[in-house]
Kinemage of the C-alpha trace (Angstrom):
@kinemage 1
@onewidth
@group {chain A} dominant
@subgroup {mainchain}
@vectorlist {calphas} color= white
{ca met a 1} P -25.322 33.728 30.632
{ca ser a 2} L -24.505 35.272 34.042
{ca val a 3} L -26.952 35.584 36.938
{ca val a 4} L -26.687 38.571 39.252
{ca thr a 5} L -28.282 38.639 42.680
{ca leu a 6} L -29.742 41.981 43.721
{ca thr a 7} L -30.808 42.794 47.308
{ca gln a 8} L -33.379 45.543 48.195
{ca asp a 9} L -31.918 47.708 51.004
{ca glu a 10} L -34.359 50.680 51.251
{ca thr a 11} L -35.836 51.313 54.705
{ca gly a 12} L -39.424 51.410 55.348
{ca ala a 13} L -41.499 54.336 56.648
{ca ala a 14} L -39.775 56.928 58.839
{ca gly a 15} L -39.224 55.780 62.318
{ca ser a 16} L -39.673 52.107 61.460
{ca ala a 17} L -37.104 49.277 61.226
{ca pro a 18} L -35.836 48.186 57.992
{ca glu a 19} L -38.289 45.665 56.395
{ca ala a 20} L -36.726 42.394 55.506
{ca thr a 21} L -36.963 41.693 51.765
{ca ala a 22} L -36.091 38.543 49.793
{ca pro a 23} L -33.257 38.859 47.215
{ca his a 24} L -34.391 38.525 43.600
{ca glu a 25} L -32.374 37.434 40.559
{ca val a 26} L -31.999 39.315 37.271
{ca thr a 27} L -30.504 37.547 34.191
{ca val a 28} L -28.000 39.602 32.409
{ca pro a 29} L -27.392 38.223 28.834
{ca glu a 30} L -23.740 37.999 27.797
{ca pro a 31} L -22.427 39.031 24.261
{ca thr a 32} L -23.056 36.284 21.867
{ca thr a 33} L -20.256 34.821 19.691
{ca pro a 34} L -20.676 32.752 16.507
{ca thr a 35} L -20.522 28.941 16.960
{ca pro a 36} L -17.259 27.716 15.583
{ca pro a 37} L -17.506 25.148 12.706
{ca arg a 38} L -17.305 21.612 13.730
{ca ser a 39} L -14.256 19.530 13.024
{ca leu a 40} L -14.006 16.261 11.058
{ca thr a 41} L -11.605 14.911 13.691
{ca ser a 42} L -14.562 14.779 16.099
{ca val a 43} L -16.589 12.482 13.848
{ca arg a 44} L -16.454 8.758 14.377
{ca pro a 45} L -18.760 7.235 11.620
{ca ser a 46} L -20.385 3.852 11.977
{ca val a 47} L -21.267 2.185 8.738
{ca pro a 48} L -23.224 -1.082 8.657
{ca pro a 49} L -22.695 -3.335 5.671
{ca glu a 50} L -26.197 -2.621 4.469
{ca arg a 51} L -25.208 0.989 3.677
{ca leu a 52} L -22.195 -0.060 1.732
{ca leu a 53} L -24.695 -1.927 -0.617
{ca ala a 54} L -27.190 0.971 -0.576
{ca asp a 55} L -24.403 3.420 -1.433
{ca leu a 56} L -23.534 1.533 -4.715
{ca val a 57} L -25.260 4.139 -6.730
{ca pro a 58} L -23.820 7.221 -8.781
{ca pro a 59} L -22.553 9.845 -6.398
{ca arg a 60} L -24.147 13.302 -5.974
{ca his a 61} L -21.631 14.795 -8.284
{ca phe a 62} L -22.993 12.662 -11.129
{ca ala a 63} L -26.661 12.337 -9.989
{ca gln a 64} L -27.844 14.239 -13.011
{ca ala a 65} L -25.345 12.763 -15.424
{ca arg a 66} L -27.149 11.344 -18.607
{ca phe a 67} L -26.150 10.436 -22.069
{ca gly a 68} L -27.908 13.377 -23.329
{ca thr a 69} L -25.855 15.762 -21.071
{ca tyr a 70} L -22.495 14.459 -22.213
{ca arg a 71} L -20.799 16.945 -24.555
{ca ala a 72} L -18.485 15.066 -26.784
{ca asp a 73} L -15.455 17.136 -27.975
{ca pro a 74} L -15.487 17.329 -31.828
{ca ala a 75} L -11.727 17.427 -31.810
{ca his a 76} L -11.695 13.854 -30.339
{ca pro a 77} L -14.138 11.617 -32.312
{ca ser a 78} L -13.577 8.706 -29.941
{ca gln a 79} L -15.758 10.489 -27.402
{ca ala a 80} L -18.810 10.551 -29.610
{ca ser a 81} L -18.194 6.971 -30.816
{ca thr a 82} L -17.956 5.752 -27.139
{ca leu a 83} L -21.102 7.587 -26.268
{ca ala a 84} L -23.014 5.807 -29.071
{ca arg a 85} L -21.563 2.426 -28.180
{ca leu a 86} L -22.610 2.830 -24.542
{ca gln a 87} L -26.223 3.757 -25.569
{ca glu a 88} L -26.309 0.479 -27.491
{ca phe a 89} L -24.758 -1.348 -24.590
{ca ala a 90} L -27.499 -0.087 -22.217
{ca gly a 91} L -30.044 -1.620 -24.528
{ca glu a 92} L -28.219 -5.007 -24.602
{ca val a 93} L -28.048 -5.024 -20.809
{ca thr a 94} L -31.741 -4.319 -20.239
{ca ala a 95} L -32.766 -6.833 -22.930
{ca arg a 96} L -31.092 -9.674 -21.035
{ca pro a 97} L -33.212 -11.996 -18.902
{ca ala a 98} L -33.047 -11.718 -15.146
{ca gly a 99} L -32.579 -14.067 -12.207
{ca gly a 100} L -32.455 -17.745 -12.705
{ca leu a 101} L -33.262 -17.512 -16.402
{ca arg a 102} L -30.312 -15.344 -17.027
{ca ala a 103} L -27.991 -17.800 -15.261
{ca leu a 104} L -29.323 -20.648 -17.248
{ca leu a 105} L -28.679 -18.822 -20.517
{ca gly a 106} L -25.437 -17.220 -19.468
{ca arg a 107} L -23.130 -19.723 -21.084
{ca arg a 108} L -25.004 -19.550 -24.337
{ca arg a 109} L -25.353 -15.833 -24.492
{ca pro a 110} L -22.016 -13.928 -24.013
{ca val a 111} L -22.140 -11.563 -21.168
{ca pro a 112} L -21.605 -7.877 -22.504
{ca ala a 113} L -18.666 -6.157 -20.910
{ca val a 114} L -16.995 -2.895 -21.844
{ca tyr a 115} L -13.862 -1.111 -20.621
{ca met a 116} L -13.212 2.623 -21.071
{ca asp a 117} L -9.612 3.720 -21.304
{ca gly a 118} L -8.462 7.275 -21.343
{ca gly a 119} L -6.863 10.229 -19.488
{ca phe a 120} L -8.042 12.209 -16.538
{ca gly a 121} L -11.130 14.357 -16.918
{ca val a 122} L -12.273 13.125 -20.293
{ca gly a 123} L -15.700 12.134 -19.145
{ca lys a 124} L -15.366 8.398 -18.400
{ca thr a 125} L -17.088 8.627 -15.097
{ca his a 126} L -19.853 10.825 -16.618
{ca leu a 127} L -20.409 8.128 -19.282
{ca leu a 128} L -20.266 5.257 -16.758
{ca thr a 129} L -22.764 6.877 -14.400
{ca ser a 130} L -24.946 7.661 -17.450
{ca leu a 131} L -24.934 4.057 -18.267
{ca thr a 132} L -25.953 3.164 -14.690
{ca his a 133} L -28.819 5.672 -14.838
{ca ala a 134} L -30.030 4.436 -18.300
{ca val a 135} L -30.172 0.732 -17.106
{ca thr a 136} L -31.936 1.719 -13.893
{ca ala a 137} L -34.429 3.816 -15.682
{ca glu a 138} L -35.329 0.956 -18.025
{ca ala a 139} L -34.913 -2.047 -15.724
{ca gly a 140} L -35.985 -0.518 -12.430
{ca pro a 141} L -34.251 0.449 -9.110
{ca gly a 142} L -31.545 -1.911 -7.976
{ca ser a 143} L -30.887 -3.350 -11.405
{ca ala a 144} L -27.456 -1.726 -11.627
{ca ala a 145} L -24.645 -1.122 -9.166
{ca tyr a 146} L -22.082 1.651 -9.411
{ca gly a 147} L -18.958 2.018 -7.319
{ca thr a 148} L -15.303 2.706 -7.402
{ca phe a 149} L -12.755 -0.101 -7.305
{ca val a 150} L -12.030 0.788 -3.654
{ca glu a 151} L -15.673 0.734 -2.646
{ca tyr a 152} L -15.979 -2.831 -4.027
{ca thr a 153} L -12.867 -4.145 -2.232
{ca asn a 154} L -14.199 -2.472 0.971
{ca leu a 155} L -17.566 -4.263 0.356
{ca val a 156} L -15.803 -7.646 0.171
{ca gly a 157} L -13.920 -6.791 3.392
{ca ala a 158} L -17.212 -5.905 5.189
{ca leu a 159} L -19.413 -8.722 3.809
{ca gly a 160} L -16.986 -11.392 2.811
{ca phe a 161} L -16.378 -12.619 -0.798
{ca leu a 162} L -19.324 -15.043 -1.354
{ca pro a 163} L -21.969 -12.772 0.222
{ca thr a 164} L -20.713 -9.919 -1.920
{ca val a 165} L -21.097 -12.115 -4.991
{ca glu a 166} L -24.596 -13.113 -3.949
{ca ala a 167} L -25.644 -9.534 -3.362
{ca leu a 168} L -24.316 -8.202 -6.733
{ca ala a 169} L -25.400 -11.232 -8.722
{ca thr a 170} L -29.028 -9.928 -8.488
{ca arg a 171} L -27.962 -6.962 -10.600
{ca lys a 172} L -28.171 -6.748 -14.357
{ca leu a 173} L -25.080 -4.564 -14.517
{ca val a 174} L -22.110 -3.852 -12.258
{ca cys a 175} L -19.976 -0.774 -12.983
{ca ile a 176} L -16.481 -0.256 -11.576
{ca asp a 177} L -15.018 3.142 -11.794
{ca glu a 178} L -11.248 3.768 -11.525
{ca phe a 179} L -10.145 0.158 -11.753
{ca glu a 180} L -6.749 0.032 -9.995
{ca leu a 181} L -3.856 -2.164 -10.866
{ca asp a 182} L -1.304 -0.974 -8.331
{ca asp a 183} L -2.168 -3.489 -5.569
{ca pro a 184} L -1.745 -7.111 -6.716
{ca gly a 185} L -3.852 -8.551 -3.909
{ca asp a 186} L -6.789 -6.230 -4.649
{ca thr a 187} L -6.409 -6.711 -8.425
{ca val a 188} L -6.648 -10.606 -8.014
{ca leu a 189} L -9.611 -10.129 -5.758
{ca met a 190} L -11.399 -7.906 -8.242
{ca ser a 191} L -10.571 -10.150 -11.161
{ca arg a 192} L -12.093 -13.101 -9.285
{ca leu a 193} L -15.238 -11.120 -8.293
{ca leu a 194} L -15.714 -10.053 -11.967
{ca arg a 195} L -15.402 -13.604 -13.123
{ca glu a 196} L -17.875 -14.934 -10.573
{ca leu a 197} L -20.320 -12.179 -11.681
{ca ala a 198} L -19.885 -12.746 -15.324
{ca asp a 199} L -20.493 -16.471 -14.829
{ca arg a 200} L -23.822 -15.590 -13.324
{ca gly a 201} L -24.746 -13.512 -16.338
{ca val a 202} L -24.020 -10.057 -14.874
{ca ala a 203} L -22.954 -7.464 -17.439
{ca leu a 204} L -19.860 -5.462 -16.549
{ca ala a 205} L -18.532 -1.945 -17.273
{ca ala a 206} L -15.232 -0.487 -15.925
{ca thr a 207} L -12.983 2.449 -16.455
{ca ser a 208} L -9.365 3.234 -15.618
{ca asn a 209} L -6.958 6.136 -16.266
{ca thr a 210} L -4.041 6.381 -18.606
{ca leu a 211} L -1.344 8.568 -17.350
{ca pro a 212} L -0.978 11.989 -19.102
{ca asp a 213} L 2.497 11.129 -20.352
{ca ala a 214} L 1.332 7.843 -21.726
{ca leu a 215} L -1.551 9.074 -23.910
{ca gly a 216} L 0.562 8.818 -27.058
{ca glu a 217} L 1.458 5.224 -26.322
{ca gly a 218} L -1.861 3.690 -27.425
{ca arg a 219} L -3.892 1.600 -25.110
{ca phe a 220} L -1.455 1.762 -22.312
{ca ala a 221} L -3.919 1.263 -19.432
{ca ala a 222} L -6.083 -1.180 -21.318
{ca glu a 223} L -3.119 -3.576 -21.988
{ca asp a 224} L -2.409 -3.770 -18.276
{ca phe a 225} L -6.120 -4.164 -17.406
{ca leu a 226} L -6.621 -7.048 -19.901
{ca arg a 227} L -3.470 -8.674 -18.646
{ca glu a 228} L -4.561 -8.644 -15.118
{ca ile a 229} L -8.083 -9.964 -15.783
{ca gln a 230} L -6.717 -12.841 -17.897
{ca ala a 231} L -9.741 -15.069 -17.681
{ca leu a 232} L -12.145 -12.329 -18.640
{ca ala a 233} L -9.966 -10.445 -21.109
{ca ser a 234} L -11.743 -11.884 -24.162
{ca arg a 235} L -15.117 -10.805 -22.916
{ca phe a 236} L -14.227 -7.062 -22.554
{ca glu a 237} L -14.674 -4.712 -25.440
{ca val a 238} L -12.152 -1.756 -25.098
{ca leu a 239} L -13.408 1.641 -25.745
{ca arg a 240} L -10.741 4.422 -26.026
{ca val a 241} L -11.790 7.908 -24.790
{ca asp a 242} L -9.245 10.534 -25.906
{ca gly a 243} L -9.181 14.120 -25.098
{ca glu a 244} L -7.869 16.656 -22.484
{ca asp a 245} L -8.985 17.126 -18.836
{ca tyr a 246} L -12.304 19.037 -19.164
{ca arg a 247} L -11.630 20.687 -15.884
{ca his a 248} L -8.909 22.719 -17.508
{ca arg a 249} L -7.838 24.029 -14.149
{ca ala a 250} L -4.312 24.086 -12.728
{ca val a 251} L -3.848 21.478 -10.039
{ca val a 252} L -3.927 22.644 -6.458
{ca thr a 253} L -0.129 22.642 -6.238
{ca asp a 254} L -0.096 25.486 -8.814
{ca ser a 255} L -2.524 27.623 -6.877
{ca glu a 256} L -1.755 30.346 -4.300
{ca ala a 257} L -2.635 29.068 -0.853
{ca leu a 258} L -5.186 31.099 1.220
{ca asp a 259} L -4.262 32.703 4.530
{ca ala a 260} L -5.361 30.819 7.587
{ca asp a 261} L -7.466 33.729 8.795
{ca val a 262} L -9.408 33.898 5.595
{ca val a 263} L -9.965 30.032 5.695
{ca ala a 264} L -11.301 30.187 9.246
{ca ala a 265} L -13.477 33.282 8.616
{ca ala a 266} L -15.034 31.534 5.444
{ca ala a 267} L -15.704 28.347 7.356
{ca gly a 268} L -17.270 30.234 10.267
{ca ala a 269} L -19.667 32.032 7.886
{ca arg a 270} L -20.897 29.038 5.968
{ca pro a 271} L -23.505 26.613 7.422
{ca gly a 272} L -22.326 23.005 7.134
{ca ala a 273} L -18.612 23.889 7.039
{ca val a 274} L -15.901 21.983 8.956
{ca leu a 275} L -12.540 23.471 9.926
{ca asp a 276} L -9.478 21.301 10.675
{ca ser a 277} L -5.812 21.503 10.761
{ca phe a 278} L -4.393 19.504 7.936
{ca asp a 279} L -2.022 17.373 10.292
{ca asp a 280} L -4.934 16.732 12.688
{ca leu a 281} L -7.117 15.532 9.824
{ca leu a 282} L -4.483 13.360 8.373
{ca ala a 283} L -3.893 11.748 11.843
{ca his a 284} L -7.626 11.182 12.187
{ca leu a 285} L -7.855 9.512 8.789
{ca ala a 286} L -5.517 6.787 10.055
{ca thr a 287} L -8.147 5.929 12.757
{ca val a 288} L -11.076 5.556 10.318
{ca his a 289} L -11.395 2.721 7.786
{ca pro a 290} L -11.382 4.193 4.229
{ca ser a 291} L -14.837 2.532 3.614
{ca arg a 292} L -16.200 5.065 6.126
{ca tyr a 293} L -14.758 8.212 4.663
{ca gly a 294} L -18.073 8.834 2.828
{ca ala a 295} L -19.984 8.686 6.098
{ca leu a 296} L -17.316 10.936 7.652
{ca leu a 297} L -18.586 13.654 5.266
{ca asp a 298} L -22.276 13.258 5.930
{ca gly a 299} L -23.695 16.799 6.267
{ca val a 300} L -20.528 18.487 5.268
{ca glu a 301} L -20.884 21.441 2.836
{ca leu a 302} L -17.427 22.804 2.876
{ca leu a 303} L -14.010 21.473 4.096
{ca ala a 304} L -11.626 24.169 5.291
{ca leu a 305} L -8.053 23.181 6.071
{ca thr a 306} L -5.268 25.176 7.657
{ca asp a 307} L -1.497 24.533 7.593
{ca val a 308} L -1.688 22.484 4.365
{ca his a 309} L 1.822 21.241 3.509
{ca pro a 310} L 3.461 18.458 1.228
{ca val a 311} L 2.729 14.928 2.275
{ca thr a 312} L 5.834 12.807 2.381
{ca arg a 313} L 4.628 9.414 3.743
{ca gln a 314} L 2.967 7.029 1.225
{ca glu a 315} L 0.389 5.543 3.518
{ca val a 316} L -0.804 9.040 4.618
{ca ala a 317} L -0.999 10.129 0.956
{ca leu a 318} L -3.053 7.170 -0.117
{ca arg a 319} L -5.583 7.889 2.657
{ca leu a 320} L -5.740 11.545 1.481
{ca val a 321} L -6.433 10.301 -2.048
{ca val a 322} L -9.533 8.325 -0.864
{ca leu a 323} L -10.875 11.282 1.042
{ca val a 324} L -10.427 13.537 -1.995
{ca asp a 325} L -12.395 11.047 -4.097
{ca arg a 326} L -15.271 11.091 -1.543
{ca leu a 327} L -15.154 14.904 -1.482
{ca tyr a 328} L -15.392 14.960 -5.236
{ca asp a 329} L -18.224 12.453 -5.350
{ca arg a 330} L -20.164 14.713 -2.964
{ca asp a 331} L -19.322 17.949 -4.523
{ca val a 332} L -17.792 19.351 -1.253
{ca pro a 333} L -15.706 22.407 -2.027
{ca val a 334} L -12.486 22.882 -0.092
{ca leu a 335} L -10.414 25.827 1.236
{ca leu a 336} L -6.681 25.252 1.580
{ca gly a 337} L -4.586 27.366 3.787
{ca gly a 338} L -0.920 26.727 4.183
{ca val a 339} L 2.350 26.521 2.293
{ca val a 340} L 1.046 24.452 -0.631
{ca gly a 341} L 1.238 26.801 -3.644
{ca gly a 342} L 3.464 28.092 -6.378
{ca asp a 343} L 5.907 26.087 -8.474
{ca arg a 344} L 8.101 25.168 -5.583
{ca gln a 345} L 5.691 23.135 -3.534
{ca his a 346} L 3.730 19.951 -4.313
{ca leu a 347} L 1.162 18.253 -2.294
{ca phe a 348} L 2.741 14.890 -3.263
{ca thr a 349} L 6.435 14.363 -3.633
{ca pro a 350} L 8.066 13.933 -6.987
{ca glu a 351} L 8.910 10.298 -5.910
{ca met a 352} L 5.184 9.628 -5.355
{ca leu a 353} L 4.221 11.150 -8.826
{ca ala a 354} L 6.755 8.823 -10.492
{ca gly a 355} L 5.925 5.758 -8.488
{ca gly a 356} L 3.479 2.881 -8.644
{ca tyr a 357} L 0.487 4.783 -7.237
{ca arg a 358} L 1.104 7.888 -9.562
{ca lys a 359} L -2.402 7.452 -11.248
{ca lys a 360} L -4.126 7.982 -7.904
{ca tyr a 361} L -2.046 10.979 -7.081
{ca tyr a 362} L -2.560 12.601 -10.488
{ca arg a 363} L -6.405 11.871 -10.220
{ca ala a 364} L -6.471 13.380 -6.702
{ca leu a 365} L -4.666 16.523 -7.886
{ca ser a 366} L -6.947 17.003 -10.784
{ca arg a 367} L -10.089 16.622 -8.546
{ca leu a 368} L -8.714 18.676 -5.680
{ca gly a 369} L -7.852 21.415 -8.034
{ca ala a 370} L -11.475 21.625 -9.103
{ca leu a 371} L -12.774 21.513 -5.484
{ca ala a 372} L -10.275 24.161 -4.436
{ca glu a 373} L -11.330 26.334 -7.274
{ca glu a 374} L -14.915 26.067 -6.266
{ca gly a 375} L -13.928 26.891 -2.636
{ca arg a 376} L -12.180 30.037 -3.805
{ca arg a 377} L -15.211 31.023 -5.771
{ca leu a 378} L -17.360 30.756 -2.638
{ca thr a 379} L -14.874 32.756 -0.624
{ca ala a 380} L -14.814 35.555 -3.222
{ca ala a 381} L -18.633 35.624 -3.290
């Protein structure tokens, strides 16, 4: 707003001297402009350990997931058989004693444990979150914990190993989604954590992904999983979930990118949107611990990015993968403006897609493709 000072200069009656008058102020409103969307790079989240524990629940994307809402593909009978087995498994978990009695009986009553193996988008996370909801509904709040492999390793980093064991040992069931085998140190850590929990009578459920080009090779991921958790391998029942990616969408690298002005305009018109340069966001992610990426997205309803381009550095790409997972968990659509698009460009390099972290990258592409499609739908609307 601007303030304009006006002074009265009229003379008084004829023949008299001018009368002194006090100046008075008139406020003149300026044209209003829309408030630009805020940027993720301005957010510095602080996450106490208590929140990390409280967040071990199914994410918003799967808040309504239930066994009854899972649609098994008739073309792949393993989906229906896995669904039926998990419904039985939920009953076995809730029937187990709790607390000290469970610990006393743990060695005499085998701890139930299941592992779901399959490709991307076949519904493993839907089934795992449905299992979590089923146990919680029957045994009460706090009876089951759900988190990704990364969230559990972050929890150990924040609390320490033994405090994490003590906190999770109070649960009847601990679910680990996207069990990762690409980091030897983290794999050993998680194997030890699962062994400690199983020894205390906690039931376990886990998932991992088989690469698309390995689906015909049998239980490719399951063999790796069982090898890495040697001490627990005999306790896990492997459930194969066959099928194709239900999202049935081209990955983001096969989509035409949006113009920067379209991205900015869409972000400016939507409440809760954030607008960032791709490079600025990637640089900011390096300053935030991955355990805080969820908090980084608090209140965000749309992520709009400009100047999106292929990522060539592995450490940068891995941070982006974690962000995509948190975006997907929270159903946050994305708008991508830049050069990523068409058959010539890829968000991740061919070397990355063929390397040791390829499962992470394929999962991120599948999920980001779905979020980008939702962003396009919002823009079109």
